[in-house]
Structures are given as structure tokens and as C-alpha cells.
N, C-alpha and C positions, 0 to 999 in steps of 0.2 A: 379491308374488312378483316377483322380478326376471326379466328375460329369460334371464339365464345359468342361473338355477335351473330355469326352465321347460324350457330346452333340455336340461339334464341329466336331468330327469324323463322327457321324451319319448324321449331316447336309451335310458334304462334300460327303459322300457316296450317300445320297439321291439325291443330286444335280447331281452327276455323272450318276446315274440311270435315273434321269429325262431327262438329256441331250440326252440319247440314245432312248428315247421314241418319237413316232409320236405325232403330235399336239393333236389329240383326246385322246391319252393315257395320255399325260401330264395333260390335262384337268380333266380326270378321277382321276388321282393321286392327283391333287390339291383338287378336291372335297372330296375325301376320307379323306385327312388330315384335311381339314376345318371342315368336319362333326365330326371327332373325337375330335378336339379342342373344338368345340361348345358343344359336348356331355359331355365333362369333365370339362367345364368351371364352376367355382364356382359362383353361383348367389349371389346377395347381401343378400338375405334372408338366404341362406345356410351359407354364410360367417359369418353373424351375429350370427347365431345359433352355429356354430363351435367356434367362439370367446367366446360366453357365456359359453359354456361347458368348455373351457379351463380355464376361470376365476373361474368357480365353482370348478373345479378340484384343481386349485391352492389354493383356500381358504380352501378346505377340507384337503389338505395336510398340510397347515399351522396350521389348527385346531388340527391335530393329532400329531404335533411335540411335543417331550418331552421338557418341560421347565426345567431349571436347578434344580428346587426344586424336580420335579418328577423324573428326572434322578438320583439325589442323593438318593432319597428314594428307587428307584428300585435297585441301586447298593448296598445299605445297606441290602436290602432283600436278594440279591444274596449272599452276604458275610455270612449273618446269616444262609441261607440255606446250604451253603457249610460247615460251621462249625458244623451244626446239622448232616449232612450226615457223616462227619468225626467222630463225637461222637458216631454214631450208627454202625459204621463199626465193624465187628467181628475181633478181633485180633487173631493171630494164636492159642494161647492157648485156647481161647473160642471156636474157630471153631472146634478144635480137640475134645474138650469136648462135644460139641453139636453133632458132628458126631458120637461119641462113644455112646451117649445116644440114638440116632436114631437107631443105629445098634442093641443095646440091646433091645429096644422096639420091633423092627421088629422080632428079634429072639424069644422074649417072646410070641408074637402073633402067630408065626409059630408053636410053641409047644402046 
């Protein structure tokens, strides 16, 4: 359900409820609705402030965007980091050798 459809349904239900009320109750309902609308109304000052914040936020986002040069540099660093990690990985033979040395050291300290 879209917002527009929901709005229409609420208005229809409120109108039906309003039709069942006495005149003084209708007036009270109308006053409640009017007070709520006025309370939530965006003043010109607040609207200007909100618009200013939106513009500032947009310019900040724009300033933090990666330009093509920066994006290429970051991608290059990521590739270099991945190859460095790959180069420092322990291969099975080295891992087994290191584990054996650790066991031997532990056994020597225990005695």
C-alpha cells in the first residue's frame, strides 16, 4: 500500500467517524486536528535551516567521494597487500617444520 492510498483510507475513516459525532464533538475533533497540524507545521526559519543542512550534507558527501585517481591508487594498494599476504603464508612443509620446532622447544623446557 502506498502512502497516498493509506492517506485516502485514513481520511475516509476519519470522515465516517466525524459523521457519527455530535456537533460539539465534531468541533472538538476539528480543533484537535488543527492543533496537531499547526504544531507540526514547518516554519520558514526551520525549513531554511533544514534545507541548509541538506546542502551542507550533500557537499560533504561530494567532498568525500573517491575520484578516479584515488580509486585506482586504493585498488593498487589492495592488490599489493593481497600479494604480500600470499607471500607470507606458511606453506604446508614450512608449517610442519615450525610445529615440530615448537614441540621440540616445549619438550626441552619441560625437562
